[in-house]
VEXTIRO-354990 format. One record per residue (C-alpha): residue number from 1; x, y negated, z negated. Coordinates in steps of 0.02 Angstrom, whole numbers, plus 50000, padded with zeros to 5 digits. Each point is the difference from the previous one (the first is absolute). Example, Ala and Ser with C-alpha at 12.3 -4.5 7.8 and 13.67 -1.06 7.14 Angstrom:
<sites>
<site><numar>1</numar><xx>50615</xx><yy>50225</yy><zz>49610</zz></site>
<site><numar>2</numar><xx>50069</xx><yy>49828</yy><zz>50033</zz></site>
</sites>
This chain:
<sites>
<site><numar>1</numar><xx>50004</xx><yy>49982</yy><zz>50003</zz></site>
<site><numar>2</numar><xx>50047</xx><yy>49843</yy><zz>50041</zz></site>
<site><numar>3</numar><xx>50072</xx><yy>49883</yy><zz>49882</zz></site>
<site><numar>4</numar><xx>49890</xx><yy>49856</yy><zz>49970</zz></site>
<site><numar>5</numar><xx>50029</xx><yy>49841</yy><zz>49983</zz></site>
<site><numar>6</numar><xx>49881</xx><yy>49829</yy><zz>49985</zz></site>
<site><numar>7</numar><xx>50089</xx><yy>49829</yy><zz>50063</zz></site>
<site><numar>8</numar><xx>49941</xx><yy>49844</yy><zz>49944</zz></site>
<site><numar>9</numar><xx>50051</xx><yy>49821</yy><zz>50076</zz></site>
<site><numar>10</numar><xx>49913</xx><yy>49861</yy><zz>50054</zz></site>
<site><numar>11</numar><xx>50053</xx><yy>50008</yy><zz>50160</zz></site>
<site><numar>12</numar><xx>49944</xx><yy>50121</yy><zz>50128</zz></site>
<site><numar>13</numar><xx>50124</xx><yy>49985</yy><zz>50103</zz></site>
<site><numar>14</numar><xx>50121</xx><yy>50063</yy><zz>49864</zz></site>
<site><numar>15</numar><xx>49870</xx><yy>50144</yy><zz>49982</zz></site>
<site><numar>16</numar><xx>49973</xx><yy>50038</yy><zz>50137</zz></site>
<site><numar>17</numar><xx>50205</xx><yy>50009</yy><zz>50046</zz></site>
<site><numar>18</numar><xx>50004</xx><yy>50120</yy><zz>49850</zz></site>
<site><numar>19</numar><xx>49864</xx><yy>50102</yy><zz>50022</zz></site>
<site><numar>20</numar><xx>50059</xx><yy>50023</yy><zz>50169</zz></site>
<site><numar>21</numar><xx>50163</xx><yy>50036</yy><zz>49947</zz></site>
<site><numar>22</numar><xx>49950</xx><yy>50152</yy><zz>49850</zz></site>
<site><numar>23</numar><xx>49884</xx><yy>50083</yy><zz>50138</zz></site>
<site><numar>24</numar><xx>50177</xx><yy>50019</yy><zz>50106</zz></site>
<site><numar>25</numar><xx>50052</xx><yy>50092</yy><zz>49856</zz></site>
<site><numar>26</numar><xx>49868</xx><yy>50103</yy><zz>49942</zz></site>
<site><numar>27</numar><xx>49930</xx><yy>49921</yy><zz>49853</zz></site>
<site><numar>28</numar><xx>49808</xx><yy>49970</yy><zz>49981</zz></site>
<site><numar>29</numar><xx>49956</xx><yy>49795</yy><zz>49978</zz></site>
<site><numar>30</numar><xx>49852</xx><yy>49925</yy><zz>49912</zz></site>
<site><numar>31</numar><xx>50018</xx><yy>49790</yy><zz>50049</zz></site>
<site><numar>32</numar><xx>49923</xx><yy>49848</yy><zz>49897</zz></site>
<site><numar>33</numar><xx>50041</xx><yy>49811</yy><zz>50028</zz></site>
<site><numar>34</numar><xx>49937</xx><yy>49952</yy><zz>49826</zz></site>
<site><numar>35</numar><xx>49999</xx><yy>50040</yy><zz>49820</zz></site>
<site><numar>36</numar><xx>49819</xx><yy>50048</yy><zz>50027</zz></site>
<site><numar>37</numar><xx>50005</xx><yy>50135</yy><zz>50111</zz></site>
<site><numar>38</numar><xx>50173</xx><yy>50070</yy><zz>49899</zz></site>
<site><numar>39</numar><xx>49916</xx><yy>50062</yy><zz>49859</zz></site>
<site><numar>40</numar><xx>49878</xx><yy>50078</yy><zz>50075</zz></site>
<site><numar>41</numar><xx>50090</xx><yy>50088</yy><zz>50115</zz></site>
<site><numar>42</numar><xx>50112</xx><yy>50054</yy><zz>49858</zz></site>
<site><numar>43</numar><xx>49861</xx><yy>50118</yy><zz>49936</zz></site>
<site><numar>44</numar><xx>50061</xx><yy>50113</yy><zz>50166</zz></site>
<site><numar>45</numar><xx>50152</xx><yy>50029</yy><zz>49896</zz></site>
<site><numar>46</numar><xx>50152</xx><yy>49966</yy><zz>50077</zz></site>
<site><numar>47</numar><xx>50159</xx><yy>50046</yy><zz>50011</zz></site>
<site><numar>48</numar><xx>50099</xx><yy>49836</yy><zz>49982</zz></site>
<site><numar>49</numar><xx>49940</xx><yy>49799</yy><zz>50021</zz></site>
<site><numar>50</numar><xx>50099</xx><yy>49886</yy><zz>50125</zz></site>
<site><numar>51</numar><xx>49925</xx><yy>49802</yy><zz>49923</zz></site>
<site><numar>52</numar><xx>50025</xx><yy>49873</yy><zz>50051</zz></site>
<site><numar>53</numar><xx>50027</xx><yy>49874</yy><zz>49857</zz></site>
<site><numar>54</numar><xx>49917</xx><yy>49828</yy><zz>50063</zz></site>
<site><numar>55</numar><xx>49825</xx><yy>50026</yy><zz>50042</zz></site>
<site><numar>56</numar><xx>49840</xx><yy>49866</yy><zz>49994</zz></site>
<site><numar>57</numar><xx>49882</xx><yy>50079</yy><zz>49929</zz></site>
<site><numar>58</numar><xx>50106</xx><yy>50117</yy><zz>49855</zz></site>
<site><numar>59</numar><xx>50217</xx><yy>49985</yy><zz>49974</zz></site>
<site><numar>60</numar><xx>50091</xx><yy>50178</yy><zz>50014</zz></site>
<site><numar>61</numar><xx>50049</xx><yy>49963</yy><zz>49794</zz></site>
<site><numar>62</numar><xx>49797</xx><yy>49989</yy><zz>49955</zz></site>
<site><numar>63</numar><xx>49967</xx><yy>50122</yy><zz>50147</zz></site>
<site><numar>64</numar><xx>50131</xx><yy>50129</yy><zz>49933</zz></site>
<site><numar>65</numar><xx>49954</xx><yy>50003</yy><zz>49794</zz></site>
<site><numar>66</numar><xx>49816</xx><yy>50022</yy><zz>50054</zz></site>
<site><numar>67</numar><xx>50054</xx><yy>50167</yy><zz>50094</zz></site>
<site><numar>68</numar><xx>50083</xx><yy>50062</yy><zz>49905</zz></site>
<site><numar>69</numar><xx>49874</xx><yy>50044</yy><zz>49866</zz></site>
<site><numar>70</numar><xx>49934</xx><yy>50150</yy><zz>50122</zz></site>
<site><numar>71</numar><xx>50145</xx><yy>50021</yy><zz>50119</zz></site>
<site><numar>72</numar><xx>50185</xx><yy>50086</yy><zz>49964</zz></site>
<site><numar>73</numar><xx>50101</xx><yy>49981</yy><zz>50179</zz></site>
<site><numar>74</numar><xx>50122</xx><yy>49894</yy><zz>50051</zz></site>
<site><numar>75</numar><xx>49972</xx><yy>49825</yy><zz>50062</zz></site>
<site><numar>76</numar><xx>50124</xx><yy>49909</yy><zz>50071</zz></site>
<site><numar>77</numar><xx>49959</xx><yy>49791</yy><zz>49999</zz></site>
<site><numar>78</numar><xx>50045</xx><yy>49920</yy><zz>50155</zz></site>
<site><numar>79</numar><xx>50078</xx><yy>49833</yy><zz>50017</zz></site>
<site><numar>80</numar><xx>50069</xx><yy>49834</yy><zz>50078</zz></site>
<site><numar>81</numar><xx>50122</xx><yy>49961</yy><zz>49863</zz></site>
<site><numar>82</numar><xx>50014</xx><yy>50046</yy><zz>49801</zz></site>
<site><numar>83</numar><xx>50067</xx><yy>49926</yy><zz>49839</zz></site>
<site><numar>84</numar><xx>50082</xx><yy>50109</yy><zz>49878</zz></site>
<site><numar>85</numar><xx>49828</xx><yy>49925</yy><zz>49905</zz></site>
<site><numar>86</numar><xx>49898</xx><yy>50063</yy><zz>50113</zz></site>
<site><numar>87</numar><xx>50062</xx><yy>50169</yy><zz>50020</zz></site>
<site><numar>88</numar><xx>49974</xx><yy>49989</yy><zz>49829</zz></site>
<site><numar>89</numar><xx>49821</xx><yy>49976</yy><zz>50003</zz></site>
<site><numar>90</numar><xx>49980</xx><yy>50139</yy><zz>50146</zz></site>
<site><numar>91</numar><xx>50102</xx><yy>50137</yy><zz>49894</zz></site>
<site><numar>92</numar><xx>49884</xx><yy>49986</yy><zz>49832</zz></site>
<site><numar>93</numar><xx>49840</xx><yy>49975</yy><zz>50085</zz></site>
<site><numar>94</numar><xx>50053</xx><yy>50177</yy><zz>50111</zz></site>
<site><numar>95</numar><xx>50080</xx><yy>49967</yy><zz>50145</zz></site>
<site><numar>96</numar><xx>50117</xx><yy>50127</yy><zz>50020</zz></site>
<site><numar>97</numar><xx>50138</xx><yy>49916</yy><zz>50125</zz></site>
<site><numar>98</numar><xx>50023</xx><yy>49863</yy><zz>50115</zz></site>
<site><numar>99</numar><xx>49989</xx><yy>49966</yy><zz>50193</zz></site>
<site><numar>100</numar><xx>50066</xx><yy>49831</yy><zz>50088</zz></site>
<site><numar>101</numar><xx>49883</xx><yy>49940</yy><zz>50138</zz></site>
<site><numar>102</numar><xx>50109</xx><yy>50045</yy><zz>50156</zz></site>
<site><numar>103</numar><xx>50029</xx><yy>50159</yy><zz>49963</zz></site>
<site><numar>104</numar><xx>50053</xx><yy>50127</yy><zz>50108</zz></site>
<site><numar>105</numar><xx>49930</xx><yy>50133</yy><zz>50068</zz></site>
<site><numar>106</numar><xx>50146</xx><yy>50125</yy><zz>49939</zz></site>
<site><numar>107</numar><xx>50011</xx><yy>49929</yy><zz>49841</zz></site>
<site><numar>108</numar><xx>49791</xx><yy>50011</yy><zz>49935</zz></site>
<site><numar>109</numar><xx>50007</xx><yy>50171</yy><zz>50066</zz></site>
<site><numar>110</numar><xx>50133</xx><yy>50052</yy><zz>49885</zz></site>
<site><numar>111</numar><xx>49927</xx><yy>49918</yy><zz>49865</zz></site>
<site><numar>112</numar><xx>49838</xx><yy>50061</yy><zz>49988</zz></site>
<site><numar>113</numar><xx>50078</xx><yy>50176</yy><zz>50056</zz></site>
<site><numar>114</numar><xx>50067</xx><yy>49981</yy><zz>49840</zz></site>
<site><numar>115</numar><xx>49880</xx><yy>49967</yy><zz>49891</zz></site>
<site><numar>116</numar><xx>49882</xx><yy>50139</yy><zz>50044</zz></site>
<site><numar>117</numar><xx>50164</xx><yy>50131</yy><zz>50008</zz></site>
<site><numar>118</numar><xx>49992</xx><yy>49955</yy><zz>49819</zz></site>
<site><numar>119</numar><xx>49839</xx><yy>49994</yy><zz>49936</zz></site>
<site><numar>120</numar><xx>50002</xx><yy>50169</yy><zz>50080</zz></site>
<site><numar>121</numar><xx>50136</xx><yy>50065</yy><zz>49901</zz></site>
<site><numar>122</numar><xx>49890</xx><yy>49959</yy><zz>49837</zz></site>
<site><numar>123</numar><xx>49852</xx><yy>50081</yy><zz>50084</zz></site>
<site><numar>124</numar><xx>50114</xx><yy>50136</yy><zz>49975</zz></site>
<site><numar>125</numar><xx>50017</xx><yy>50020</yy><zz>49800</zz></site>
<site><numar>126</numar><xx>49926</xx><yy>50089</yy><zz>49873</zz></site>
<site><numar>127</numar><xx>49875</xx><yy>49961</yy><zz>49882</zz></site>
<site><numar>128</numar><xx>50060</xx><yy>49998</yy><zz>49806</zz></site>
<site><numar>129</numar><xx>49865</xx><yy>49987</yy><zz>49849</zz></site>
<site><numar>130</numar><xx>50095</xx><yy>49902</yy><zz>49848</zz></site>
<site><numar>131</numar><xx>49932</xx><yy>50019</yy><zz>49810</zz></site>
<site><numar>132</numar><xx>49829</xx><yy>49910</yy><zz>49922</zz></site>
<site><numar>133</numar><xx>49910</xx><yy>50020</yy><zz>50184</zz></site>
<site><numar>134</numar><xx>50102</xx><yy>49904</yy><zz>50132</zz></site>
<site><numar>135</numar><xx>50046</xx><yy>50055</yy><zz>50156</zz></site>
<site><numar>136</numar><xx>50107</xx><yy>49954</yy><zz>50141</zz></site>
<site><numar>137</numar><xx>49948</xx><yy>50049</yy><zz>50191</zz></site>
<site><numar>138</numar><xx>50144</xx><yy>49945</yy><zz>50078</zz></site>
<site><numar>139</numar><xx>49975</xx><yy>50099</yy><zz>50159</zz></site>
<site><numar>140</numar><xx>49836</xx><yy>49885</yy><zz>49983</zz></site>
<site><numar>141</numar><xx>50055</xx><yy>49871</yy><zz>49939</zz></site>
<site><numar>142</numar><xx>49868</xx><yy>49995</yy><zz>49870</zz></site>
<site><numar>143</numar><xx>50014</xx><yy>49996</yy><zz>49813</zz></site>
<site><numar>144</numar><xx>49843</xx><yy>50080</yy><zz>49848</zz></site>
<site><numar>145</numar><xx>49982</xx><yy>49953</yy><zz>49840</zz></site>
<site><numar>146</numar><xx>49889</xx><yy>50171</yy><zz>49953</zz></site>
<site><numar>147</numar><xx>49931</xx><yy>50031</yy><zz>50155</zz></site>
<site><numar>148</numar><xx>49963</xx><yy>49828</yy><zz>50054</zz></site>
<site><numar>149</numar><xx>50098</xx><yy>49901</yy><zz>50122</zz></site>
<site><numar>150</numar><xx>50104</xx><yy>49831</yy><zz>49966</zz></site>
<site><numar>151</numar><xx>50015</xx><yy>49897</yy><zz>50159</zz></site>
<site><numar>152</numar><xx>50163</xx><yy>49916</yy><zz>50038</zz></site>
<site><numar>153</numar><xx>50050</xx><yy>49906</yy><zz>50112</zz></site>
<site><numar>154</numar><xx>50151</xx><yy>50078</yy><zz>50110</zz></site>
<site><numar>155</numar><xx>50152</xx><yy>49888</yy><zz>49917</zz></site>
<site><numar>156</numar><xx>49927</xx><yy>50045</yy><zz>49847</zz></site>
<site><numar>157</numar><xx>49997</xx><yy>50218</yy><zz>50037</zz></site>
<site><numar>158</numar><xx>50141</xx><yy>49982</yy><zz>50084</zz></site>
<site><numar>159</numar><xx>50084</xx><yy>49919</yy><zz>49798</zz></site>
<site><numar>160</numar><xx>49936</xx><yy>50161</yy><zz>49922</zz></site>
<site><numar>161</numar><xx>50049</xx><yy>50113</yy><zz>50118</zz></site>
<site><numar>162</numar><xx>50176</xx><yy>49955</yy><zz>49964</zz></site>
<site><numar>163</numar><xx>49985</xx><yy>49956</yy><zz>49824</zz></site>
<site><numar>164</numar><xx>49900</xx><yy>50198</yy><zz>49969</zz></site>
<site><numar>165</numar><xx>50103</xx><yy>50093</yy><zz>50081</zz></site>
<site><numar>166</numar><xx>50141</xx><yy>49938</yy><zz>49917</zz></site>
<site><numar>167</numar><xx>49943</xx><yy>50005</yy><zz>49814</zz></site>
<site><numar>168</numar><xx>50102</xx><yy>49952</yy><zz>49867</zz></site>
<site><numar>169</numar><xx>50114</xx><yy>49904</yy><zz>50118</zz></site>
<site><numar>170</numar><xx>50038</xx><yy>49811</yy><zz>50000</zz></site>
<site><numar>171</numar><xx>49985</xx><yy>49879</yy><zz>50145</zz></site>
<site><numar>172</numar><xx>50040</xx><yy>49824</yy><zz>50037</zz></site>
<site><numar>173</numar><xx>49873</xx><yy>49864</yy><zz>50101</zz></site>
<site><numar>174</numar><xx>50138</xx><yy>50033</yy><zz>50122</zz></site>
<site><numar>175</numar><xx>49999</xx><yy>50166</yy><zz>50008</zz></site>
<site><numar>176</numar><xx>49816</xx><yy>50018</yy><zz>49998</zz></site>
<site><numar>177</numar><xx>49990</xx><yy>49857</yy><zz>50144</zz></site>
<site><numar>178</numar><xx>50120</xx><yy>50100</yy><zz>50107</zz></site>
<site><numar>179</numar><xx>49933</xx><yy>50131</yy><zz>49983</zz></site>
<site><numar>180</numar><xx>49828</xx><yy>49985</yy><zz>50054</zz></site>
<site><numar>181</numar><xx>50021</xx><yy>49818</yy><zz>50117</zz></site>
<site><numar>182</numar><xx>50157</xx><yy>50090</yy><zz>50086</zz></site>
<site><numar>183</numar><xx>50160</xx><yy>49915</yy><zz>49964</zz></site>
<site><numar>184</numar><xx>50021</xx><yy>49894</yy><zz>50147</zz></site>
<site><numar>185</numar><xx>49855</xx><yy>49876</yy><zz>49917</zz></site>
<site><numar>186</numar><xx>50031</xx><yy>49817</yy><zz>49990</zz></site>
<site><numar>187</numar><xx>49831</xx><yy>50004</yy><zz>49845</zz></site>
<site><numar>188</numar><xx>50053</xx><yy>49962</yy><zz>49834</zz></site>
<site><numar>189</numar><xx>49991</xx><yy>50162</yy><zz>49883</zz></site>
<site><numar>190</numar><xx>49913</xx><yy>49879</yy><zz>49859</zz></site>
<site><numar>191</numar><xx>49848</xx><yy>50066</yy><zz>50104</zz></site>
<site><numar>192</numar><xx>50017</xx><yy>50166</yy><zz>49913</zz></site>
<site><numar>193</numar><xx>49943</xx><yy>49923</yy><zz>49816</zz></site>
<site><numar>194</numar><xx>49841</xx><yy>49945</yy><zz>50127</zz></site>
<site><numar>195</numar><xx>49977</xx><yy>50196</yy><zz>50008</zz></site>
<site><numar>196</numar><xx>50012</xx><yy>50038</yy><zz>49881</zz></site>
<site><numar>197</numar><xx>49880</xx><yy>49898</yy><zz>49875</zz></site>
<site><numar>198</numar><xx>49884</xx><yy>50065</yy><zz>50124</zz></site>
<site><numar>199</numar><xx>50024</xx><yy>50169</yy><zz>49995</zz></site>
<site><numar>200</numar><xx>50000</xx><yy>50002</yy><zz>49803</zz></site>
<site><numar>201</numar><xx>49834</xx><yy>49878</yy><zz>50020</zz></site>
<site><numar>202</numar><xx>49911</xx><yy>50174</yy><zz>50101</zz></site>
<site><numar>203</numar><xx>50089</xx><yy>50131</yy><zz>49894</zz></site>
<site><numar>204</numar><xx>49972</xx><yy>49909</yy><zz>49832</zz></site>
<site><numar>205</numar><xx>49791</xx><yy>49976</yy><zz>50096</zz></site>
<site><numar>206</numar><xx>49983</xx><yy>50179</yy><zz>50019</zz></site>
<site><numar>207</numar><xx>50060</xx><yy>50050</yy><zz>49872</zz></site>
<site><numar>208</numar><xx>50156</xx><yy>50089</yy><zz>50076</zz></site>
<site><numar>209</numar><xx>50131</xx><yy>49963</yy><zz>49856</zz></site>
<site><numar>210</numar><xx>50144</xx><yy>49894</yy><zz>49959</zz></site>
<site><numar>211</numar><xx>50112</xx><yy>50095</yy><zz>50140</zz></site>
<site><numar>212</numar><xx>50110</xx><yy>49846</yy><zz>50057</zz></site>
<site><numar>213</numar><xx>50116</xx><yy>49950</yy><zz>49894</zz></site>
<site><numar>214</numar><xx>50128</xx><yy>49873</yy><zz>49993</zz></site>
<site><numar>215</numar><xx>50157</xx><yy>50018</yy><zz>49933</zz></site>
<site><numar>216</numar><xx>50073</xx><yy>49789</yy><zz>49971</zz></site>
<site><numar>217</numar><xx>50131</xx><yy>49942</yy><zz>50077</zz></site>
<site><numar>218</numar><xx>50020</xx><yy>50142</yy><zz>50107</zz></site>
<site><numar>219</numar><xx>49821</xx><yy>50049</yy><zz>50129</zz></site>
<site><numar>220</numar><xx>49868</xx><yy>50133</yy><zz>49970</zz></site>
<site><numar>221</numar><xx>49961</xx><yy>50183</yy><zz>49961</zz></site>
<site><numar>222</numar><xx>49857</xx><yy>50134</yy><zz>49999</zz></site>
<site><numar>223</numar><xx>49936</xx><yy>50076</yy><zz>49836</zz></site>
</sites>
């Protein structure tokens, strides 16, 4: 079954170009020219989303946050220019990568393929039961407490995956950032603390207990 890619850009010529490019390479392409249309198409469970940052009805960061409520697939931002502060904002919203316009077709195809391979590797991992009713299904990228799902955004699950697969090992923010966002990302590792704050809030609401411990002056570990 071919991978399904959702392309979101308010410029119709860019959408058409990307649709032609990925269709030619054997992908199934969903196309949207605005935020509301993109949200509706997310119900078709895309494997990856290419998302323009600047759109008139809803900017890419806002749309990304809304998508992350129910979609865990990789989200790659498309943008003509980007400042460091915007990169941090985009990663905090749940984005996985930035691709600057104009981009080469080969680079875009390679980036997309790399993210899809990474997702495929993760889906091959197993379901693990922890104490006190917590279950993490690494293959399906789902987490359950006493049989009830605990909904995590993609980067939140990535952090939980990293820490829970290395119990009692302490990771500093930089190591977590490099592992989850990629060593060549140009954002700020401070975004890690915000993601862990959100994870803890969701865990507390679901009754998961204190799973992520802060080792002051060092980093974080799973217990």
